[in-house]
DOSEVO-936814 format. One record per residue (C-alpha): residue number from 1; residue in one letter; x negated, y negated, z. Coordinates in steps of 0.02 Angstrom, whole numbers, plus 50000, padded with zeros to 5 digits. Layout:
+-----+----+-------+-------+-------+
:   i : aa :    c1 :    c2 :    c3 :
+-----+----+-------+-------+-------+
: NUM :  a :     X :     Y :     Z :
...
+-----+----+-------+-------+-------+
end
This chain:
+-----+----+-------+-------+-------+
:   i : aa :    c1 :    c2 :    c3 :
+-----+----+-------+-------+-------+
:   1 :  x : 49877 : 51762 : 49183 :
:   2 :  x : 49733 : 51748 : 49251 :
:   3 :  x : 49603 : 51649 : 49163 :
:   4 :  x : 49440 : 51740 : 49251 :
:   5 :  x : 49523 : 51901 : 49126 :
:   6 :  x : 49471 : 51804 : 48971 :
:   7 :  x : 49312 : 51862 : 48865 :
:   8 :  x : 49207 : 51719 : 48839 :
:   9 :  x : 49241 : 51764 : 48655 :
:  10 :  x : 49426 : 51732 : 48696 :
:  11 :  x : 49397 : 51581 : 48768 :
:  12 :  x : 49288 : 51501 : 48626 :
:  13 :  x : 49427 : 51578 : 48478 :
:  14 :  x : 49552 : 51506 : 48576 :
:  15 :  x : 49456 : 51338 : 48618 :
:  16 :  x : 49412 : 51323 : 48410 :
:  17 :  x : 49590 : 51370 : 48348 :
:  18 :  x : 49656 : 51214 : 48472 :
:  19 :  x : 49522 : 51097 : 48404 :
:  20 :  x : 49574 : 51145 : 48226 :
:  21 :  x : 49757 : 51123 : 48232 :
:  22 :  x : 49760 : 50976 : 48326 :
:  23 :  x : 49659 : 50897 : 48178 :
:  24 :  x : 49762 : 50980 : 48035 :
:  25 :  x : 49952 : 51028 : 48109 :
:  26 :  x : 49928 : 51188 : 48018 :
:  27 :  x : 49927 : 51349 : 48095 :
:  28 :  x : 49745 : 51425 : 48095 :
:  29 :  x : 49689 : 51611 : 48017 :
:  30 :  x : 49565 : 51682 : 48056 :
:  31 :  x : 49462 : 51655 : 47905 :
:  32 :  x : 49482 : 51471 : 47939 :
:  33 :  x : 49411 : 51485 : 48082 :
:  34 :  x : 49240 : 51579 : 48059 :
:  35 :  x : 49229 : 51473 : 47903 :
:  36 :  x : 49221 : 51315 : 48021 :
:  37 :  x : 49147 : 51362 : 48170 :
:  38 :  x : 48981 : 51472 : 48149 :
:  39 :  x : 49019 : 51588 : 48277 :
:  40 :  x : 48922 : 51736 : 48207 :
:  41 :  x : 49053 : 51869 : 48194 :
:  42 :  x : 49181 : 51910 : 48061 :
:  43 :  x : 49348 : 51855 : 48024 :
:  44 :  x : 49401 : 52033 : 48046 :
:  45 :  x : 49340 : 52004 : 48238 :
:  46 :  x : 49418 : 51848 : 48250 :
:  47 :  x : 49597 : 51895 : 48202 :
:  48 :  x : 49594 : 52058 : 48322 :
:  49 :  x : 49536 : 51932 : 48451 :
:  50 :  x : 49685 : 51837 : 48396 :
:  51 :  x : 49802 : 51989 : 48400 :
:  52 :  x : 49742 : 52010 : 48582 :
:  53 :  x : 49769 : 51814 : 48623 :
:  54 :  x : 49968 : 51821 : 48554 :
:  55 :  x : 50010 : 51977 : 48658 :
:  56 :  x : 49962 : 51875 : 48809 :
:  57 :  x : 50059 : 51730 : 48749 :
:  58 :  x : 49921 : 51601 : 48728 :
:  59 :  x : 49962 : 51585 : 48536 :
:  60 :  x : 50094 : 51639 : 48429 :
:  61 :  x : 50151 : 51637 : 48241 :
:  62 :  x : 50297 : 51532 : 48174 :
:  63 :  x : 50309 : 51644 : 48013 :
:  64 :  x : 50234 : 51823 : 47998 :
:  65 :  x : 50128 : 51767 : 47847 :
:  66 :  x : 50063 : 51617 : 47942 :
:  67 :  x : 49923 : 51582 : 48062 :
:  68 :  x : 49928 : 51554 : 48246 :
:  69 :  x : 49952 : 51392 : 48330 :
:  70 :  x : 49946 : 51362 : 48527 :
:  71 :  x : 50078 : 51401 : 48644 :
:  72 :  x : 50118 : 51296 : 48783 :
:  73 :  x : 50015 : 51421 : 48897 :
:  74 :  x : 49888 : 51422 : 48788 :
:  75 :  x : 49866 : 51218 : 48783 :
:  76 :  x : 49883 : 51216 : 48975 :
:  77 :  x : 49722 : 51366 : 48979 :
:  78 :  x : 49630 : 51220 : 48882 :
:  79 :  x : 49657 : 51074 : 48980 :
:  80 :  x : 49630 : 51170 : 49140 :
:  81 :  x : 49485 : 51268 : 49115 :
:  82 :  x : 49420 : 51230 : 48933 :
:  83 :  x : 49437 : 51051 : 48898 :
:  84 :  x : 49272 : 50941 : 48891 :
:  85 :  x : 49325 : 50758 : 48902 :
:  86 :  x : 49240 : 50649 : 48763 :
:  87 :  x : 49148 : 50498 : 48847 :
:  88 :  x : 49205 : 50326 : 48815 :
:  89 :  x : 49080 : 50223 : 48735 :
:  90 :  x : 49038 : 50029 : 48815 :
:  91 :  x : 49111 : 49947 : 48666 :
:  92 :  x : 49292 : 50037 : 48692 :
:  93 :  x : 49280 : 50026 : 48879 :
:  94 :  x : 49255 : 49832 : 48841 :
:  95 :  x : 49372 : 49829 : 48710 :
:  96 :  x : 49506 : 49891 : 48859 :
:  97 :  x : 49470 : 49774 : 48981 :
:  98 :  x : 49483 : 49609 : 48859 :
:  99 :  x : 49639 : 49701 : 48776 :
: 100 :  x : 49722 : 49706 : 48953 :
: 101 :  x : 49689 : 49522 : 48995 :
: 102 :  x : 49724 : 49449 : 48825 :
: 103 :  x : 49885 : 49389 : 48878 :
: 104 :  x : 49852 : 49347 : 49065 :
: 105 :  x : 49816 : 49418 : 49231 :
: 106 :  x : 49990 : 49446 : 49307 :
: 107 :  x : 50053 : 49620 : 49330 :
: 108 :  x : 50203 : 49617 : 49201 :
: 109 :  x : 50063 : 49528 : 49066 :
: 110 :  x : 49930 : 49651 : 49113 :
: 111 :  x : 50061 : 49820 : 49101 :
: 112 :  x : 50125 : 49748 : 48937 :
: 113 :  x : 49949 : 49738 : 48855 :
: 114 :  x : 49921 : 49913 : 48930 :
: 115 :  x : 50060 : 50006 : 48842 :
: 116 :  x : 49994 : 49917 : 48673 :
: 117 :  x : 49798 : 49971 : 48704 :
: 118 :  x : 49845 : 50154 : 48752 :
: 119 :  x : 49950 : 50143 : 48602 :
: 120 :  x : 49830 : 50092 : 48481 :
: 121 :  x : 49675 : 50195 : 48547 :
: 122 :  x : 49748 : 50348 : 48547 :
: 123 :  x : 49870 : 50342 : 48405 :
: 124 :  x : 50000 : 50403 : 48533 :
: 125 :  x : 50156 : 50325 : 48608 :
: 126 :  x : 50102 : 50192 : 48762 :
: 127 :  x : 50200 : 50197 : 48923 :
: 128 :  x : 50150 : 50100 : 49067 :
: 129 :  x : 50280 : 50091 : 49247 :
: 130 :  x : 50272 : 49937 : 49353 :
: 131 :  x : 50187 : 49979 : 49532 :
: 132 :  x : 50330 : 50055 : 49673 :
: 133 :  x : 50334 : 49921 : 49815 :
: 134 :  x : 50417 : 50041 : 49937 :
: 135 :  x : 50248 : 50099 : 50019 :
: 136 :  x : 50190 : 49907 : 50030 :
: 137 :  x : 50142 : 49840 : 50193 :
: 138 :  x : 50227 : 49691 : 50226 :
: 139 :  x : 50111 : 49541 : 50247 :
: 140 :  x : 50217 : 49389 : 50261 :
: 141 :  x : 50407 : 49340 : 50180 :
: 142 :  x : 50442 : 49152 : 50121 :
: 143 :  x : 50601 : 49095 : 50114 :
: 144 :  x : 50614 : 48956 : 49995 :
: 145 :  x : 50786 : 48842 : 49959 :
: 146 :  x : 50833 : 48827 : 49781 :
: 147 :  x : 50993 : 48744 : 49802 :
: 148 :  x : 51140 : 48737 : 49939 :
: 149 :  x : 51188 : 48914 : 49876 :
: 150 :  x : 51031 : 48992 : 49832 :
: 151 :  x : 50859 : 49055 : 49908 :
: 152 :  x : 50723 : 49113 : 49833 :
: 153 :  x : 50632 : 49274 : 49935 :
: 154 :  x : 50468 : 49303 : 49907 :
: 155 :  x : 50367 : 49475 : 49983 :
: 156 :  x : 50182 : 49452 : 49995 :
: 157 :  x : 50109 : 49643 : 50022 :
: 158 :  x : 49941 : 49657 : 50113 :
: 159 :  x : 49871 : 49715 : 49959 :
: 160 :  x : 49918 : 49551 : 49870 :
: 161 :  x : 50046 : 49579 : 49759 :
: 162 :  x : 50215 : 49493 : 49783 :
: 163 :  x : 50383 : 49484 : 49724 :
: 164 :  x : 50506 : 49382 : 49726 :
: 165 :  x : 50706 : 49362 : 49704 :
: 166 :  x : 50861 : 49255 : 49706 :
: 167 :  x : 50993 : 49270 : 49821 :
: 168 :  x : 51149 : 49186 : 49861 :
: 169 :  x : 51212 : 49113 : 50013 :
: 170 :  x : 51369 : 49113 : 50058 :
: 171 :  x : 51354 : 48982 : 50204 :
: 172 :  x : 51290 : 48812 : 50223 :
: 173 :  x : 51116 : 48806 : 50298 :
: 174 :  x : 50980 : 48672 : 50341 :
: 175 :  x : 50807 : 48700 : 50290 :
: 176 :  x : 50766 : 48697 : 50465 :
: 177 :  x : 50882 : 48857 : 50497 :
: 178 :  x : 50822 : 48942 : 50331 :
: 179 :  x : 50616 : 48903 : 50416 :
: 180 :  x : 50692 : 48983 : 50599 :
: 181 :  x : 50761 : 49146 : 50494 :
: 182 :  x : 50586 : 49149 : 50406 :
: 183 :  x : 50500 : 49149 : 50565 :
: 184 :  x : 50605 : 49275 : 50665 :
: 185 :  x : 50609 : 49400 : 50506 :
: 186 :  x : 50405 : 49395 : 50485 :
: 187 :  x : 50395 : 49429 : 50699 :
: 188 :  x : 50484 : 49560 : 50681 :
: 189 :  x : 50446 : 49641 : 50495 :
: 190 :  x : 50268 : 49615 : 50460 :
: 191 :  x : 50165 : 49769 : 50454 :
: 192 :  x : 50296 : 49896 : 50409 :
: 193 :  x : 50327 : 49962 : 50227 :
: 194 :  x : 50465 : 49884 : 50148 :
: 195 :  x : 50541 : 50082 : 50137 :
: 196 :  x : 50536 : 50083 : 50346 :
: 197 :  x : 50606 : 49884 : 50329 :
: 198 :  x : 50748 : 49942 : 50222 :
: 199 :  x : 50798 : 50082 : 50351 :
: 200 :  x : 50798 : 49997 : 50506 :
: 201 :  x : 50813 : 49817 : 50478 :
: 202 :  x : 50984 : 49819 : 50548 :
: 203 :  x : 50916 : 49885 : 50707 :
: 204 :  x : 50755 : 49770 : 50708 :
: 205 :  x : 50870 : 49626 : 50687 :
: 206 :  x : 51026 : 49692 : 50796 :
: 207 :  x : 50978 : 49580 : 50965 :
: 208 :  x : 50922 : 49411 : 50873 :
: 209 :  x : 51019 : 49242 : 50928 :
: 210 :  x : 51059 : 49081 : 50834 :
: 211 :  x : 51083 : 49080 : 50635 :
: 212 :  x : 51198 : 49223 : 50645 :
: 213 :  x : 51285 : 49207 : 50468 :
: 214 :  x : 51116 : 49179 : 50391 :
: 215 :  x : 51044 : 49330 : 50486 :
: 216 :  x : 51171 : 49455 : 50445 :
: 217 :  x : 51174 : 49387 : 50252 :
: 218 :  x : 50981 : 49459 : 50247 :
: 219 :  x : 51049 : 49617 : 50337 :
: 220 :  x : 51180 : 49645 : 50207 :
: 221 :  x : 51064 : 49595 : 50058 :
: 222 :  x : 50937 : 49716 : 50124 :
: 223 :  x : 50951 : 49840 : 49967 :
: 224 :  x : 50928 : 49686 : 49848 :
: 225 :  x : 50778 : 49631 : 49937 :
: 226 :  x : 50680 : 49798 : 50001 :
: 227 :  x : 50720 : 49912 : 49878 :
: 228 :  x : 50647 : 49949 : 49720 :
: 229 :  x : 50722 : 49846 : 49594 :
: 230 :  x : 50853 : 49918 : 49483 :
: 231 :  x : 50809 : 49866 : 49320 :
: 232 :  x : 50668 : 49991 : 49261 :
: 233 :  x : 50499 : 49897 : 49253 :
: 234 :  x : 50449 : 50004 : 49095 :
: 235 :  x : 50335 : 49951 : 48946 :
: 236 :  x : 50322 : 50052 : 48802 :
: 237 :  x : 50233 : 50046 : 48628 :
: 238 :  x : 50172 : 50127 : 48493 :
: 239 :  x : 50348 : 50209 : 48427 :
: 240 :  x : 50272 : 50186 : 48245 :
: 241 :  x : 50138 : 50311 : 48291 :
: 242 :  x : 50250 : 50445 : 48317 :
: 243 :  x : 50339 : 50427 : 48145 :
: 244 :  x : 50162 : 50469 : 48061 :
: 245 :  x : 50158 : 50637 : 48170 :
: 246 :  x : 50204 : 50770 : 48053 :
: 247 :  x : 50334 : 50843 : 48234 :
: 248 :  x : 50414 : 50700 : 48204 :
: 249 :  x : 50472 : 50709 : 48044 :
: 250 :  x : 50642 : 50719 : 48089 :
: 251 :  x : 50677 : 50533 : 48129 :
: 252 :  x : 50819 : 50566 : 48233 :
: 253 :  x : 50695 : 50672 : 48379 :
: 254 :  x : 50615 : 50483 : 48360 :
: 255 :  x : 50771 : 50413 : 48396 :
: 256 :  x : 50823 : 50523 : 48552 :
: 257 :  x : 50655 : 50483 : 48625 :
: 258 :  x : 50675 : 50315 : 48614 :
: 259 :  x : 50845 : 50313 : 48665 :
: 260 :  x : 50753 : 50401 : 48824 :
: 261 :  x : 50623 : 50297 : 48853 :
: 262 :  x : 50743 : 50132 : 48825 :
: 263 :  x : 50843 : 50190 : 48954 :
: 264 :  x : 50724 : 50246 : 49075 :
: 265 :  x : 50771 : 50261 : 49237 :
: 266 :  x : 50756 : 50447 : 49239 :
: 267 :  x : 50583 : 50452 : 49141 :
: 268 :  x : 50528 : 50313 : 49263 :
: 269 :  x : 50548 : 50417 : 49407 :
: 270 :  x : 50495 : 50579 : 49324 :
: 271 :  x : 50326 : 50510 : 49292 :
: 272 :  x : 50291 : 50416 : 49453 :
: 273 :  x : 50365 : 50533 : 49573 :
: 274 :  x : 50219 : 50651 : 49532 :
: 275 :  x : 50149 : 50666 : 49698 :
: 276 :  x : 49947 : 50695 : 49629 :
: 277 :  x : 49858 : 50530 : 49622 :
: 278 :  x : 49762 : 50594 : 49488 :
: 279 :  x : 49756 : 50624 : 49292 :
: 280 :  x : 49910 : 50734 : 49253 :
: 281 :  x : 49944 : 50811 : 49098 :
: 282 :  x : 50133 : 50894 : 49069 :
: 283 :  x : 50153 : 51004 : 48911 :
: 284 :  x : 50296 : 51039 : 48821 :
: 285 :  x : 50424 : 51145 : 48914 :
: 286 :  x : 50359 : 51065 : 49080 :
: 287 :  x : 50457 : 50924 : 49043 :
: 288 :  x : 50626 : 50920 : 49108 :
: 289 :  x : 50700 : 50826 : 48977 :
: 290 :  x : 50747 : 50908 : 48818 :
: 291 :  x : 50707 : 50753 : 48696 :
: 292 :  x : 50517 : 50782 : 48739 :
: 293 :  x : 50510 : 50982 : 48760 :
: 294 :  x : 50402 : 50972 : 48629 :
: 295 :  x : 50280 : 50834 : 48679 :
: 296 :  x : 50140 : 50803 : 48813 :
: 297 :  x : 50140 : 50672 : 48940 :
: 298 :  x : 49955 : 50630 : 48986 :
: 299 :  x : 49982 : 50494 : 49147 :
: 300 :  x : 49897 : 50425 : 49281 :
: 301 :  x : 49931 : 50313 : 49435 :
: 302 :  x : 49848 : 50145 : 49476 :
: 303 :  x : 49839 : 50073 : 49639 :
: 304 :  x : 49819 : 49911 : 49711 :
: 305 :  x : 49815 : 49944 : 49918 :
: 306 :  x : 49956 : 50065 : 49961 :
: 307 :  x : 50059 : 50001 : 49814 :
: 308 :  x : 50057 : 50145 : 49653 :
: 309 :  x : 50105 : 50133 : 49469 :
: 310 :  x : 50091 : 50229 : 49333 :
: 311 :  x : 50042 : 50241 : 49140 :
: 312 :  x : 50005 : 50366 : 48996 :
: 313 :  x : 50033 : 50423 : 48831 :
: 314 :  x : 50169 : 50518 : 48766 :
: 315 :  x : 50146 : 50628 : 48598 :
: 316 :  x : 50150 : 50790 : 48536 :
: 317 :  x : 50076 : 50929 : 48608 :
: 318 :  x : 49945 : 50933 : 48468 :
: 319 :  x : 49842 : 50786 : 48529 :
: 320 :  x : 49674 : 50772 : 48554 :
: 321 :  x : 49671 : 50778 : 48740 :
: 322 :  x : 49456 : 50780 : 48749 :
: 323 :  x : 49479 : 50584 : 48719 :
: 324 :  x : 49644 : 50539 : 48776 :
: 325 :  x : 49606 : 50592 : 48960 :
: 326 :  x : 49456 : 50475 : 48957 :
: 327 :  x : 49564 : 50351 : 48900 :
: 328 :  x : 49693 : 50361 : 49019 :
: 329 :  x : 49575 : 50381 : 49167 :
: 330 :  x : 49478 : 50241 : 49136 :
: 331 :  x : 49626 : 50121 : 49087 :
: 332 :  x : 49692 : 50165 : 49248 :
: 333 :  x : 49549 : 50099 : 49337 :
: 334 :  x : 49513 : 49942 : 49243 :
: 335 :  x : 49704 : 49913 : 49291 :
: 336 :  x : 49680 : 49937 : 49491 :
: 337 :  x : 49527 : 49833 : 49476 :
: 338 :  x : 49594 : 49697 : 49382 :
: 339 :  x : 49750 : 49705 : 49495 :
: 340 :  x : 49651 : 49702 : 49644 :
: 341 :  x : 49536 : 49560 : 49617 :
: 342 :  x : 49695 : 49463 : 49556 :
: 343 :  x : 49791 : 49536 : 49710 :
: 344 :  x : 49636 : 49477 : 49835 :
: 345 :  x : 49638 : 49290 : 49740 :
: 346 :  x : 49818 : 49248 : 49760 :
: 347 :  x : 49836 : 49323 : 49955 :
: 348 :  x : 49681 : 49202 : 49998 :
+-----+----+-------+-------+-------+
end
């Protein structure tokens, strides 16, 4: 269906129906639209237009005697062509920024607060996903002896973000030997992305002489050091908001959704792998997971150098998109600025 084929009247009535339905959660009739909105036309004219909109799949009747509700396609037309974002006030912007810094300036603290502030302001489920380091460029690597059998590996990216992990060492080593290996790794790997390093480290270290067992250990540990963490760094907040929504009266639905989020590997990948860097709205059946088939996801990427992560909200398709898109977009920009500032300080 081409949006351009809609008449101005059809566009206005579709917009009014969706806005009314968002606020009431009840099917909307022609008389309700006529009484609520001063359109200068009769309810009979509105009724005929609604029938036309139903024929092209933008609205539907849940019951024969009921009013109409938007379809997923109707919402898609609305958010792509008819939506007018509601600007945030300076007070709301300041509230978001201050809340993000409430528990500290580290990545985990900011992301933990992000899902909370998204949930609080939007009354939906707030979600934030930790940055994906695969595309980050290695600035330096530090090897720090912890015990005679354990080494801390600290990876610092050019963006300033850092990641650390502990690896078990089965060979005895001297601190001088560890320092030599650290120098070799930095000489051969700095300037490459973590993804490139993971794919090519065996070849890049193949002709290293001396400290063979220690070098071999770092080759064999490549998936732990250079790949994304296996644990899903997904933060969620606001499950109680969903319980209050009419669409989630069935607590089993809420339970299924929470299980999907708590075991968040698939959902995290689905949200994170969206190629677009701007705001993304995924509606209803566009979601590939049955547990969110009646939901919309409003997500946006935040960026620190070449490293990106994702934040957003999940809620029923009947959500106040005009306000929510502004909240998600501003929060993503704020996170990018905050983490970039902190990363610069850490790398200085």
